[in-house]
N, CA, C and O atoms as a Tripos MOL2 file, in Angstrom:
@<TRIPOS>MOLECULE
protein
  300   299    75     0     0
PROTEIN
NO_CHARGES

@<TRIPOS>ATOM
      1 N         -11.9370   -2.3970    3.2630 N.3       1 UNK1
      2 CA        -11.4840   -3.3680    3.6390 C.3       1 UNK1
      3 C         -10.2020   -4.4330    3.9190 C.2       1 UNK1
      4 O         -10.5900   -5.4630    3.3680 O.2       1 UNK1
      5 N          -9.4870   -4.5790    4.2290 N.am      2 UNK2
      6 CA         -8.8630   -5.4980    3.7710 C.3       2 UNK2
      7 C          -7.7180   -5.9930    4.5750 C.2       2 UNK2
      8 O          -7.1330   -5.1880    5.3000 O.2       2 UNK2
      9 N          -7.2050   -7.6620    4.5080 N.am      3 UNK3
     10 CA         -5.9140   -8.2350    4.4660 C.3       3 UNK3
     11 C          -4.9110   -7.9910    3.9670 C.2       3 UNK3
     12 O          -4.9630   -7.9290    2.7390 O.2       3 UNK3
     13 N          -3.3880   -7.7120    4.7000 N.am      4 UNK4
     14 CA         -2.0780   -7.6380    3.6960 C.3       4 UNK4
     15 C          -2.1440   -9.4880    3.5890 C.2       4 UNK4
     16 O          -2.2220  -10.2730    4.5340 O.2       4 UNK4
     17 N          -2.0670   -9.8860    1.7090 N.am      5 UNK5
     18 CA         -1.4980  -10.5030    1.3670 C.3       5 UNK5
     19 C          -0.2970  -11.6470    1.7630 C.2       5 UNK5
     20 O          -0.0600  -12.6430    2.4460 O.2       5 UNK5
     21 N           0.3780  -10.4930    0.5730 N.am      6 UNK6
     22 CA          1.7460  -10.5800    0.1500 C.3       6 UNK6
     23 C           2.6870   -8.7320    0.3100 C.2       6 UNK6
     24 O           2.0960   -7.6560    0.4000 O.2       6 UNK6
     25 N           3.5800   -8.8540    0.3020 N.am      7 UNK7
     26 CA          4.4270   -7.4180    0.1050 C.3       7 UNK7
     27 C           5.7150   -7.7860   -0.3050 C.2       7 UNK7
     28 O           6.1180   -8.9420   -0.4350 O.2       7 UNK7
     29 N           6.5820   -6.3620   -0.5780 N.am      8 UNK8
     30 CA          7.6030   -6.4570   -0.7670 C.3       8 UNK8
     31 C           7.9350   -4.7410   -0.4050 C.2       8 UNK8
     32 O           7.2340   -3.8190   -0.8220 O.2       8 UNK8
     33 N           9.2760   -4.5620    0.5430 N.am      9 UNK9
     34 CA         10.1330   -3.1290   -0.0660 C.3       9 UNK9
     35 C          10.3240   -3.1220   -1.0730 C.2       9 UNK9
     36 O          10.3380   -4.1110   -1.8060 O.2       9 UNK9
     37 N          10.6120   -1.5010   -1.5100 N.am     10 UNK10
     38 CA         10.9600   -1.1980   -2.4430 C.3      10 UNK10
     39 C          12.4320   -0.3680   -1.7000 C.2      10 UNK10
     40 O          12.3710    0.4370   -0.7710 O.2      10 UNK10
     41 N          13.5500   -0.7740   -2.3230 N.am     11 UNK11
     42 CA         14.2580    0.4160   -1.8820 C.3      11 UNK11
     43 C          15.2410    1.0620   -2.5300 C.2      11 UNK11
     44 O          16.3860    1.3580   -2.1890 O.2      11 UNK11
     45 N          14.3020    1.3310   -4.0400 N.am     12 UNK12
     46 CA         14.5080    1.5550   -5.0430 C.3      12 UNK12
     47 C          13.9900    2.1280   -5.9290 C.2      12 UNK12
     48 O          13.8720    1.4500   -6.9500 O.2      12 UNK12
     49 N          13.5880    3.2060   -5.9770 N.am     13 UNK13
     50 CA         12.6100    3.4920   -6.6060 C.3      13 UNK13
     51 C          11.8910    2.8590   -8.1860 C.2      13 UNK13
     52 O          12.7890    2.4560   -8.9250 O.2      13 UNK13
     53 N          11.1150    2.7790   -8.5200 N.am     14 UNK14
     54 CA         10.6930    1.5040   -9.2320 C.3      14 UNK14
     55 C          10.3300    2.5270  -10.8050 C.2      14 UNK14
     56 O          10.3060    2.2960  -12.0140 O.2      14 UNK14
     57 N          10.0700    3.8220   -9.8330 N.am     15 UNK15
     58 CA          9.5300    4.5600  -11.1560 C.3      15 UNK15
     59 C          10.2840    6.0170  -10.4040 C.2      15 UNK15
     60 O          10.2310    6.2590   -9.1980 O.2      15 UNK15
     61 N          11.1130    7.0550  -11.6560 N.am     16 UNK16
     62 CA         11.6130    8.4460  -10.7450 C.3      16 UNK16
     63 C          10.5900    9.5010  -10.0170 C.2      16 UNK16
     64 O          10.9420   10.5600   -9.4990 O.2      16 UNK16
     65 N           9.1090    8.9370  -10.0910 N.am     17 UNK17
     66 CA          8.5450    9.6900   -9.7300 C.3      17 UNK17
     67 C           8.4960    9.7620   -7.7530 C.2      17 UNK17
     68 O           8.3210   10.6230   -6.8910 O.2      17 UNK17
     69 N           8.8450    7.8830   -7.8370 N.am     18 UNK18
     70 CA          8.6970    8.0840   -6.1570 C.3      18 UNK18
     71 C          10.0390    7.2300   -5.7400 C.2      18 UNK18
     72 O          10.1240    6.0640   -5.3540 O.2      18 UNK18
     73 N          11.2090    8.3680   -5.9850 N.am     19 UNK19
     74 CA         12.3830    8.4890   -5.8350 C.3      19 UNK19
     75 C          12.7100    9.4630   -4.0510 C.2      19 UNK19
     76 O          13.6080    9.3560   -3.2160 O.2      19 UNK19
     77 N          11.7840   10.1170   -4.1160 N.am     20 UNK20
     78 CA         11.8290   10.2470   -2.4450 C.3      20 UNK20
     79 C          10.3870    9.9500   -1.7750 C.2      20 UNK20
     80 O           9.6450   10.7800   -1.2500 O.2      20 UNK20
     81 N          10.1810    8.6000   -1.9200 N.am     21 UNK21
     82 CA          9.4840    7.6480   -1.0940 C.3      21 UNK21
     83 C          10.2780    6.3490   -0.3040 C.2      21 UNK21
     84 O          10.0400    5.5880    0.6340 O.2      21 UNK21
     85 N          11.1910    6.5510   -1.1260 N.am     22 UNK22
     86 CA         11.8350    4.7610   -1.0380 C.3      22 UNK22
     87 C          12.0710    5.2310    0.6880 C.2      22 UNK22
     88 O          12.0560    6.3680    1.1590 O.2      22 UNK22
     89 N          12.2870    3.9170    1.3870 N.am     23 UNK23
     90 CA         11.6280    2.8640    0.9660 C.3      23 UNK23
     91 C          10.3350    2.6600    1.5460 C.2      23 UNK23
     92 O           9.8850    2.8920    2.6680 O.2      23 UNK23
     93 N           9.8560    2.1750    0.5130 N.am     24 UNK24
     94 CA          8.4590    2.1550    0.3120 C.3      24 UNK24
     95 C           7.8610    0.4780    0.1810 C.2      24 UNK24
     96 O           8.5480   -0.5240   -0.0190 O.2      24 UNK24
     97 N           6.2520    0.5640    0.3790 N.am     25 UNK25
     98 CA          5.7440   -1.2610    0.7280 C.3      25 UNK25
     99 C           4.9870   -1.3570   -0.9230 C.2      25 UNK25
    100 O           4.0830   -0.6130   -1.3050 O.2      25 UNK25
    101 N           5.4240   -2.1160   -1.4780 N.am     26 UNK26
    102 CA          4.3540   -2.3100   -2.1700 C.3      26 UNK26
    103 C           3.5450   -3.7850   -1.8690 C.2      26 UNK26
    104 O           4.0950   -4.7900   -1.4200 O.2      26 UNK26
    105 N           2.1320   -3.6630   -2.2220 N.am     27 UNK27
    106 CA          1.6720   -4.4860   -1.4190 C.3      27 UNK27
    107 C           0.0230   -5.0510   -2.4160 C.2      27 UNK27
    108 O          -0.6160   -4.5210   -3.3250 O.2      27 UNK27
    109 N          -0.1070   -6.1280   -1.7730 N.am     28 UNK28
    110 CA         -1.3810   -7.1020   -2.2400 C.3      28 UNK28
    111 C          -1.8460   -7.7330   -1.0660 C.2      28 UNK28
    112 O          -1.5240   -8.6680   -0.3320 O.2      28 UNK28
    113 N          -3.3690   -6.2370   -1.2340 N.am     29 UNK29
    114 CA         -4.0910   -7.1320   -0.4430 C.3      29 UNK29
    115 C          -5.1640   -7.9790   -0.4770 C.2      29 UNK29
    116 O          -5.8200   -7.7090   -1.4830 O.2      29 UNK29
    117 N          -5.4710   -8.5400   -0.0900 N.am     30 UNK30
    118 CA         -6.7500   -9.2390   -0.1980 C.3      30 UNK30
    119 C          -7.8850   -8.6590    0.3370 C.2      30 UNK30
    120 O          -7.8440   -8.5040    1.5570 O.2      30 UNK30
    121 N          -9.4430   -8.0920   -0.5480 N.am     31 UNK31
    122 CA         -9.8510   -7.0210    0.1290 C.3      31 UNK31
    123 C         -11.1320   -8.6640    0.3980 C.2      31 UNK31
    124 O         -11.2960   -9.7940   -0.0630 O.2      31 UNK31
    125 N         -11.8620   -7.5330    1.6660 N.am     32 UNK32
    126 CA        -13.0480   -8.5100    2.1330 C.3      32 UNK32
    127 C         -14.1780   -8.8790    1.2700 C.2      32 UNK32
    128 O         -15.1390   -9.4110    1.8250 O.2      32 UNK32
    129 N         -14.2220   -8.6730   -0.0690 N.am     33 UNK33
    130 CA        -15.0460   -9.1440   -0.7530 C.3      33 UNK33
    131 C         -14.6460  -10.3650   -1.5930 C.2      33 UNK33
    132 O         -15.5230  -11.0860   -2.0700 O.2      33 UNK33
    133 N         -12.9720  -10.6860   -1.8400 N.am     34 UNK34
    134 CA        -12.4100  -11.1010   -1.9160 C.3      34 UNK34
    135 C         -11.3560  -11.1500   -2.7010 C.2      34 UNK34
    136 O         -10.2360  -11.2970   -2.2120 O.2      34 UNK34
    137 N         -11.6010  -11.0060   -4.3870 N.am     35 UNK35
    138 CA         -9.8190   -9.8160   -4.8630 C.3      35 UNK35
    139 C          -8.8750   -9.6930   -4.3440 C.2      35 UNK35
    140 O          -8.7410   -9.3730   -3.1620 O.2      35 UNK35
    141 N          -8.1840   -9.8800   -4.9820 N.am     36 UNK36
    142 CA         -6.6010   -8.6060   -4.6320 C.3      36 UNK36
    143 C          -5.9980   -7.8130   -5.2620 C.2      36 UNK36
    144 O          -5.8650   -7.9960   -6.4720 O.2      36 UNK36
    145 N          -5.5000   -6.7950   -4.6920 N.am     37 UNK37
    146 CA         -5.8670   -6.0660   -4.9960 C.3      37 UNK37
    147 C          -3.7560   -5.3230   -5.2330 C.2      37 UNK37
    148 O          -3.1840   -4.9560   -4.2070 O.2      37 UNK37
    149 N          -3.0870   -5.2590   -6.4390 N.am     38 UNK38
    150 CA         -1.5130   -4.0650   -5.5290 C.3      38 UNK38
    151 C          -1.7360   -2.8590   -5.9470 C.2      38 UNK38
    152 O          -2.2070   -2.2940   -6.9350 O.2      38 UNK38
    153 N          -0.9830   -2.4520   -4.3050 N.am     39 UNK39
    154 CA         -1.3880   -1.3920   -3.9680 C.3      39 UNK39
    155 C           0.1220   -0.9180   -3.3780 C.2      39 UNK39
    156 O           1.1860   -1.4930   -3.6060 O.2      39 UNK39
    157 N          -0.0460    0.0780   -2.7020 N.am     40 UNK40
    158 CA          1.0700    0.8010   -1.8980 C.3      40 UNK40
    159 C           0.6410    0.9590   -0.5170 C.2      40 UNK40
    160 O          -0.2880    1.7670   -0.5380 O.2      40 UNK40
    161 N           0.9240    0.4840    0.9580 N.am     41 UNK41
    162 CA          0.5200    0.4900    2.0720 C.3      41 UNK41
    163 C           1.3840    1.5150    2.5130 C.2      41 UNK41
    164 O           2.5590    1.6670    2.1800 O.2      41 UNK41
    165 N           0.6100    2.3180    3.4100 N.am     42 UNK42
    166 CA          1.0040    3.6100    3.9660 C.3      42 UNK42
    167 C           0.7220    3.5560    5.3420 C.2      42 UNK42
    168 O           0.0220    2.6090    5.7000 O.2      42 UNK42
    169 N           1.1820    4.5170    6.3740 N.am     43 UNK43
    170 CA          0.9630    5.1610    7.5730 C.3      43 UNK43
    171 C           1.3130    3.8430    8.6870 C.2      43 UNK43
    172 O           0.6980    3.3460    9.6300 O.2      43 UNK43
    173 N           2.8230    3.5440    7.9400 N.am     44 UNK44
    174 CA          3.1900    2.4950    9.2230 C.3      44 UNK44
    175 C           5.0760    2.8060    8.4930 C.2      44 UNK44
    176 O           5.5510    3.4920    7.5880 O.2      44 UNK44
    177 N           5.5250    2.0110    9.3530 N.am     45 UNK45
    178 CA          7.4500    2.0840    8.8780 C.3      45 UNK45
    179 C           7.2750    0.5960    8.2040 C.2      45 UNK45
    180 O           6.3100   -0.1240    8.4600 O.2      45 UNK45
    181 N           8.2420    0.2630    7.3880 N.am     46 UNK46
    182 CA          7.9130   -1.0460    6.9600 C.3      46 UNK46
    183 C           8.2980   -2.6620    7.7810 C.2      46 UNK46
    184 O           7.9870   -3.8420    7.6230 O.2      46 UNK46
    185 N           9.3110   -1.6990    8.8780 N.am     47 UNK47
    186 CA          9.7960   -3.0570    9.3350 C.3      47 UNK47
    187 C           8.4760   -3.2310   10.8050 C.2      47 UNK47
    188 O           8.7460   -3.7030   11.9090 O.2      47 UNK47
    189 N           7.2420   -2.7560   10.4140 N.am     48 UNK48
    190 CA          6.1290   -3.0700   11.2190 C.3      48 UNK48
    191 C           5.1510   -3.3820   10.6610 C.2      48 UNK48
    192 O           4.2060   -3.4070   11.4500 O.2      48 UNK48
    193 N           4.7580   -3.7650    9.1970 N.am     49 UNK49
    194 CA          3.9800   -4.6680    8.1820 C.3      49 UNK49
    195 C           4.1560   -6.0930    8.3930 C.2      49 UNK49
    196 O           5.3170   -6.4140    8.6470 O.2      49 UNK49
    197 N           3.2190   -7.1210    8.3480 N.am     50 UNK50
    198 CA          3.2500   -8.1240    8.7650 C.3      50 UNK50
    199 C           2.1170   -9.0370    7.8830 C.2      50 UNK50
    200 O           1.0620   -8.4310    7.6950 O.2      50 UNK50
    201 N           2.1730  -10.1420    7.4280 N.am     51 UNK51
    202 CA          1.7730  -10.5120    5.9650 C.3      51 UNK51
    203 C           0.1750  -10.8670    7.6280 C.2      51 UNK51
    204 O           0.3530  -11.2090    8.7970 O.2      51 UNK51
    205 N          -1.3710  -10.5060    6.7310 N.am     52 UNK52
    206 CA         -2.3780  -11.1520    7.6240 C.3      52 UNK52
    207 C          -2.4760  -10.0620    8.2560 C.2      52 UNK52
    208 O          -3.3740  -10.3860    9.0330 O.2      52 UNK52
    209 N          -2.0730   -8.3340    8.6780 N.am     53 UNK53
    210 CA         -2.5380   -7.2790    9.2240 C.3      53 UNK53
    211 C          -4.0480   -6.9690    8.4920 C.2      53 UNK53
    212 O          -4.4330   -7.1430    7.3360 O.2      53 UNK53
    213 N          -4.5210   -6.5910    9.3430 N.am     54 UNK54
    214 CA         -5.8910   -5.6180    8.5140 C.3      54 UNK54
    215 C          -5.3400   -4.6480    8.0370 C.2      54 UNK54
    216 O          -4.2470   -4.2960    8.4820 O.2      54 UNK54
    217 N          -6.0700   -3.8440    6.8220 N.am     55 UNK55
    218 CA         -6.0910   -3.0310    6.2470 C.3      55 UNK55
    219 C          -7.0110   -1.8350    5.9200 C.2      55 UNK55
    220 O          -8.1470   -2.3000    5.8260 O.2      55 UNK55
    221 N          -7.0250   -0.8980    5.7680 N.am     56 UNK56
    222 CA         -8.6220   -0.6860    5.3050 C.3      56 UNK56
    223 C          -7.8600    0.7010    3.9430 C.2      56 UNK56
    224 O          -6.7570    1.1780    3.6800 O.2      56 UNK56
    225 N          -8.9950    0.8060    3.5510 N.am     57 UNK57
    226 CA         -8.3590    1.6810    1.9280 C.3      57 UNK57
    227 C          -8.2570    3.4080    2.4020 C.2      57 UNK57
    228 O          -9.0360    3.8750    3.2330 O.2      57 UNK57
    229 N          -6.9050    4.4440    1.5620 N.am     58 UNK58
    230 CA         -6.7390    5.2620    2.0430 C.3      58 UNK58
    231 C          -6.5930    5.7240    0.5460 C.2      58 UNK58
    232 O          -6.0760    5.1610   -0.4190 O.2      58 UNK58
    233 N          -7.2730    7.0400    0.6880 N.am     59 UNK59
    234 CA         -7.3650    7.5380   -0.8560 C.3      59 UNK59
    235 C          -6.2650    8.9460   -1.4360 C.2      59 UNK59
    236 O          -6.5460   10.0610   -0.9960 O.2      59 UNK59
    237 N          -5.2010    8.8270   -2.2900 N.am     60 UNK60
    238 CA         -4.3760    9.9010   -2.1180 C.3      60 UNK60
    239 C          -5.2380   10.7840   -3.9220 C.2      60 UNK60
    240 O          -5.5090   10.2630   -5.0040 O.2      60 UNK60
    241 N          -5.3530   11.8640   -3.5450 N.am     61 UNK61
    242 CA         -4.9850   12.8930   -4.5900 C.3      61 UNK61
    243 C          -3.8690   13.1250   -5.8470 C.2      61 UNK61
    244 O          -3.3190   14.2260   -5.8100 O.2      61 UNK61
    245 N          -3.6480   12.6300   -6.4570 N.am     62 UNK62
    246 CA         -2.2120   12.6050   -7.3100 C.3      62 UNK62
    247 C          -2.3610   14.4310   -8.0520 C.2      62 UNK62
    248 O          -1.4780   15.2860   -8.1270 O.2      62 UNK62
    249 N          -3.6350   14.4930   -8.4410 N.am     63 UNK63
    250 CA         -3.9990   15.8030   -9.3800 C.3      63 UNK63
    251 C          -5.1680   15.4750   -9.8320 C.2      63 UNK63
    252 O          -5.4530   14.4240  -10.4060 O.2      63 UNK63
    253 N          -6.1020   16.6580   -9.5050 N.am     64 UNK64
    254 CA         -7.1620   17.1190  -10.0680 C.3      64 UNK64
    255 C          -8.3590   15.7520  -10.4900 C.2      64 UNK64
    256 O          -9.5320   15.4730  -10.2410 O.2      64 UNK64
    257 N          -7.4160   15.2780  -11.1250 N.am     65 UNK65
    258 CA         -8.3150   14.2920  -11.9490 C.3      65 UNK65
    259 C          -8.1090   12.5580  -11.5620 C.2      65 UNK65
    260 O          -8.8680   11.6520  -11.9080 O.2      65 UNK65
    261 N          -7.0780   12.4610  -10.8960 N.am     66 UNK66
    262 CA         -6.3420   11.2050  -10.7070 C.3      66 UNK66
    263 C          -6.2150   11.0490   -8.5600 C.2      66 UNK66
    264 O          -5.4860   11.4070   -7.6350 O.2      66 UNK66
    265 N          -7.1800   10.4630   -8.7550 N.am     67 UNK67
    266 CA         -6.9980   10.0390   -7.0610 C.3      67 UNK67
    267 C          -6.0740    8.1580   -7.1980 C.2      67 UNK67
    268 O          -6.4230    7.4740   -8.1600 O.2      67 UNK67
    269 N          -5.2560    7.6970   -6.4430 N.am     68 UNK68
    270 CA         -5.0950    6.2960   -6.0660 C.3      68 UNK68
    271 C          -4.8940    5.9310   -4.9000 C.2      68 UNK68
    272 O          -4.0480    6.3540   -4.1110 O.2      68 UNK68
    273 N          -5.9270    4.8670   -4.7100 N.am     69 UNK69
    274 CA         -5.9350    3.9750   -3.7410 C.3      69 UNK69
    275 C          -4.7010    3.4070   -2.8700 C.2      69 UNK69
    276 O          -3.7910    2.8230   -3.4590 O.2      69 UNK69
    277 N          -4.6680    3.5620   -1.5790 N.am     70 UNK70
    278 CA         -3.6940    2.7460   -1.0940 C.3      70 UNK70
    279 C          -4.5010    2.2030    0.0950 C.2      70 UNK70
    280 O          -5.6970    2.2550    0.3810 O.2      70 UNK70
    281 N          -3.1530    1.5280    0.8310 N.am     71 UNK71
    282 CA         -3.7740    1.3120    2.0700 C.3      71 UNK71
    283 C          -3.0690    1.2400    3.2570 C.2      71 UNK71
    284 O          -1.8700    0.9650    3.2440 O.2      71 UNK71
    285 N          -3.7260    1.4740    4.3730 N.am     72 UNK72
    286 CA         -3.0200    1.9140    5.2950 C.3      72 UNK72
    287 C          -3.4250    0.6730    6.7300 C.2      72 UNK72
    288 O          -4.5500    0.1830    6.6340 O.2      72 UNK72
    289 N          -2.7980    0.3270    7.6390 N.am     73 UNK73
    290 CA         -2.7620   -0.7550    9.3500 C.3      73 UNK73
    291 C          -4.9780   -0.1710    9.4620 C.2      73 UNK73
    292 O          -5.3390    0.9800    9.2140 O.2      73 UNK73
    293 N          -5.6450   -0.9340    9.7330 N.am     74 UNK74
    294 CA         -6.6340   -0.4930   10.0340 C.3      74 UNK74
    295 C          -7.2420   -2.2040   11.3730 C.2      74 UNK74
    296 O          -6.8970   -3.2810   11.8590 O.2      74 UNK74
    297 N          -8.1680   -1.3190   11.2880 N.am     75 UNK75
    298 CA         -8.8610   -2.3610   12.9660 C.3      75 UNK75
    299 C          -9.7460   -3.3210   12.5210 C.2      75 UNK75
    300 O         -10.2970   -4.0730   13.3240 O.2      75 UNK75
@<TRIPOS>BOND
     1     1     2 1
     2     2     3 1
     3     3     4 2
     4     3     5 am
     5     5     6 1
     6     6     7 1
     7     7     8 2
     8     7     9 am
     9     9    10 1
    10    10    11 1
    11    11    12 2
    12    11    13 am
    13    13    14 1
    14    14    15 1
    15    15    16 2
    16    15    17 am
    17    17    18 1
    18    18    19 1
    19    19    20 2
    20    19    21 am
    21    21    22 1
    22    22    23 1
    23    23    24 2
    24    23    25 am
    25    25    26 1
    26    26    27 1
    27    27    28 2
    28    27    29 am
    29    29    30 1
    30    30    31 1
    31    31    32 2
    32    31    33 am
    33    33    34 1
    34    34    35 1
    35    35    36 2
    36    35    37 am
    37    37    38 1
    38    38    39 1
    39    39    40 2
    40    39    41 am
    41    41    42 1
    42    42    43 1
    43    43    44 2
    44    43    45 am
    45    45    46 1
    46    46    47 1
    47    47    48 2
    48    47    49 am
    49    49    50 1
    50    50    51 1
    51    51    52 2
    52    51    53 am
    53    53    54 1
    54    54    55 1
    55    55    56 2
    56    55    57 am
    57    57    58 1
    58    58    59 1
    59    59    60 2
    60    59    61 am
    61    61    62 1
    62    62    63 1
    63    63    64 2
    64    63    65 am
    65    65    66 1
    66    66    67 1
    67    67    68 2
    68    67    69 am
    69    69    70 1
    70    70    71 1
    71    71    72 2
    72    71    73 am
    73    73    74 1
    74    74    75 1
    75    75    76 2
    76    75    77 am
    77    77    78 1
    78    78    79 1
    79    79    80 2
    80    79    81 am
    81    81    82 1
    82    82    83 1
    83    83    84 2
    84    83    85 am
    85    85    86 1
    86    86    87 1
    87    87    88 2
    88    87    89 am
    89    89    90 1
    90    90    91 1
    91    91    92 2
    92    91    93 am
    93    93    94 1
    94    94    95 1
    95    95    96 2
    96    95    97 am
    97    97    98 1
    98    98    99 1
    99    99   100 2
   100    99   101 am
   101   101   102 1
   102   102   103 1
   103   103   104 2
   104   103   105 am
   105   105   106 1
   106   106   107 1
   107   107   108 2
   108   107   109 am
   109   109   110 1
   110   110   111 1
   111   111   112 2
   112   111   113 am
   113   113   114 1
   114   114   115 1
   115   115   116 2
   116   115   117 am
   117   117   118 1
   118   118   119 1
   119   119   120 2
   120   119   121 am
   121   121   122 1
   122   122   123 1
   123   123   124 2
   124   123   125 am
   125   125   126 1
   126   126   127 1
   127   127   128 2
   128   127   129 am
   129   129   130 1
   130   130   131 1
   131   131   132 2
   132   131   133 am
   133   133   134 1
   134   134   135 1
   135   135   136 2
   136   135   137 am
   137   137   138 1
   138   138   139 1
   139   139   140 2
   140   139   141 am
   141   141   142 1
   142   142   143 1
   143   143   144 2
   144   143   145 am
   145   145   146 1
   146   146   147 1
   147   147   148 2
   148   147   149 am
   149   149   150 1
   150   150   151 1
   151   151   152 2
   152   151   153 am
   153   153   154 1
   154   154   155 1
   155   155   156 2
   156   155   157 am
   157   157   158 1
   158   158   159 1
   159   159   160 2
   160   159   161 am
   161   161   162 1
   162   162   163 1
   163   163   164 2
   164   163   165 am
   165   165   166 1
   166   166   167 1
   167   167   168 2
   168   167   169 am
   169   169   170 1
   170   170   171 1
   171   171   172 2
   172   171   173 am
   173   173   174 1
   174   174   175 1
   175   175   176 2
   176   175   177 am
   177   177   178 1
   178   178   179 1
   179   179   180 2
   180   179   181 am
   181   181   182 1
   182   182   183 1
   183   183   184 2
   184   183   185 am
   185   185   186 1
   186   186   187 1
   187   187   188 2
   188   187   189 am
   189   189   190 1
   190   190   191 1
   191   191   192 2
   192   191   193 am
   193   193   194 1
   194   194   195 1
   195   195   196 2
   196   195   197 am
   197   197   198 1
   198   198   199 1
   199   199   200 2
   200   199   201 am
   201   201   202 1
   202   202   203 1
   203   203   204 2
   204   203   205 am
   205   205   206 1
   206   206   207 1
   207   207   208 2
   208   207   209 am
   209   209   210 1
   210   210   211 1
   211   211   212 2
   212   211   213 am
   213   213   214 1
   214   214   215 1
   215   215   216 2
   216   215   217 am
   217   217   218 1
   218   218   219 1
   219   219   220 2
   220   219   221 am
   221   221   222 1
   222   222   223 1
   223   223   224 2
   224   223   225 am
   225   225   226 1
   226   226   227 1
   227   227   228 2
   228   227   229 am
   229   229   230 1
   230   230   231 1
   231   231   232 2
   232   231   233 am
   233   233   234 1
   234   234   235 1
   235   235   236 2
   236   235   237 am
   237   237   238 1
   238   238   239 1
   239   239   240 2
   240   239   241 am
   241   241   242 1
   242   242   243 1
   243   243   244 2
   244   243   245 am
   245   245   246 1
   246   246   247 1
   247   247   248 2
   248   247   249 am
   249   249   250 1
   250   250   251 1
   251   251   252 2
   252   251   253 am
   253   253   254 1
   254   254   255 1
   255   255   256 2
   256   255   257 am
   257   257   258 1
   258   258   259 1
   259   259   260 2
   260   259   261 am
   261   261   262 1
   262   262   263 1
   263   263   264 2
   264   263   265 am
   265   265   266 1
   266   266   267 1
   267   267   268 2
   268   267   269 am
   269   269   270 1
   270   270   271 1
   271   271   272 2
   272   271   273 am
   273   273   274 1
   274   274   275 1
   275   275   276 2
   276   275   277 am
   277   277   278 1
   278   278   279 1
   279   279   280 2
   280   279   281 am
   281   281   282 1
   282   282   283 1
   283   283   284 2
   284   283   285 am
   285   285   286 1
   286   286   287 1
   287   287   288 2
   288   287   289 am
   289   289   290 1
   290   290   291 1
   291   291   292 2
   292   291   293 am
   293   293   294 1
   294   294   295 1
   295   295   296 2
   296   295   297 am
   297   297   298 1
   298   298   299 1
   299   299   300 2
@<TRIPOS>SUBSTRUCTURE
     1 UNK1         2 RESIDUE 1 A UNK
     2 UNK2         6 RESIDUE 1 A UNK
     3 UNK3        10 RESIDUE 1 A UNK
     4 UNK4        14 RESIDUE 1 A UNK
     5 UNK5        18 RESIDUE 1 A UNK
     6 UNK6        22 RESIDUE 1 A UNK
     7 UNK7        26 RESIDUE 1 A UNK
     8 UNK8        30 RESIDUE 1 A UNK
     9 UNK9        34 RESIDUE 1 A UNK
    10 UNK10       38 RESIDUE 1 A UNK
    11 UNK11       42 RESIDUE 1 A UNK
    12 UNK12       46 RESIDUE 1 A UNK
    13 UNK13       50 RESIDUE 1 A UNK
    14 UNK14       54 RESIDUE 1 A UNK
    15 UNK15       58 RESIDUE 1 A UNK
    16 UNK16       62 RESIDUE 1 A UNK
    17 UNK17       66 RESIDUE 1 A UNK
    18 UNK18       70 RESIDUE 1 A UNK
    19 UNK19       74 RESIDUE 1 A UNK
    20 UNK20       78 RESIDUE 1 A UNK
    21 UNK21       82 RESIDUE 1 A UNK
    22 UNK22       86 RESIDUE 1 A UNK
    23 UNK23       90 RESIDUE 1 A UNK
    24 UNK24       94 RESIDUE 1 A UNK
    25 UNK25       98 RESIDUE 1 A UNK
    26 UNK26      102 RESIDUE 1 A UNK
    27 UNK27      106 RESIDUE 1 A UNK
    28 UNK28      110 RESIDUE 1 A UNK
    29 UNK29      114 RESIDUE 1 A UNK
    30 UNK30      118 RESIDUE 1 A UNK
    31 UNK31      122 RESIDUE 1 A UNK
    32 UNK32      126 RESIDUE 1 A UNK
    33 UNK33      130 RESIDUE 1 A UNK
    34 UNK34      134 RESIDUE 1 A UNK
    35 UNK35      138 RESIDUE 1 A UNK
    36 UNK36      142 RESIDUE 1 A UNK
    37 UNK37      146 RESIDUE 1 A UNK
    38 UNK38      150 RESIDUE 1 A UNK
    39 UNK39      154 RESIDUE 1 A UNK
    40 UNK40      158 RESIDUE 1 A UNK
    41 UNK41      162 RESIDUE 1 A UNK
    42 UNK42      166 RESIDUE 1 A UNK
    43 UNK43      170 RESIDUE 1 A UNK
    44 UNK44      174 RESIDUE 1 A UNK
    45 UNK45      178 RESIDUE 1 A UNK
    46 UNK46      182 RESIDUE 1 A UNK
    47 UNK47      186 RESIDUE 1 A UNK
    48 UNK48      190 RESIDUE 1 A UNK
    49 UNK49      194 RESIDUE 1 A UNK
    50 UNK50      198 RESIDUE 1 A UNK
    51 UNK51      202 RESIDUE 1 A UNK
    52 UNK52      206 RESIDUE 1 A UNK
    53 UNK53      210 RESIDUE 1 A UNK
    54 UNK54      214 RESIDUE 1 A UNK
    55 UNK55      218 RESIDUE 1 A UNK
    56 UNK56      222 RESIDUE 1 A UNK
    57 UNK57      226 RESIDUE 1 A UNK
    58 UNK58      230 RESIDUE 1 A UNK
    59 UNK59      234 RESIDUE 1 A UNK
    60 UNK60      238 RESIDUE 1 A UNK
    61 UNK61      242 RESIDUE 1 A UNK
    62 UNK62      246 RESIDUE 1 A UNK
    63 UNK63      250 RESIDUE 1 A UNK
    64 UNK64      254 RESIDUE 1 A UNK
    65 UNK65      258 RESIDUE 1 A UNK
    66 UNK66      262 RESIDUE 1 A UNK
    67 UNK67      266 RESIDUE 1 A UNK
    68 UNK68      270 RESIDUE 1 A UNK
    69 UNK69      274 RESIDUE 1 A UNK
    70 UNK70      278 RESIDUE 1 A UNK
    71 UNK71      282 RESIDUE 1 A UNK
    72 UNK72      286 RESIDUE 1 A UNK
    73 UNK73      290 RESIDUE 1 A UNK
    74 UNK74      294 RESIDUE 1 A UNK
    75 UNK75      298 RESIDUE 1 A UNK
């Protein structure tokens, strides 16, 4: 769990693999334990994102060998 510390909305893909995802939210999440992590915010529209919103971890299997941690709005 954590809190959205900062974010930007990518209007152009930062890599060709993300071309189908634009616009998407690149976020800095402050974890409950203290550290901050750069990630993506998923599960909400970019115009619904607010600094300080609670978020929870969400795991996306990219390949059988690779899983990415992303965050979604939480309680």
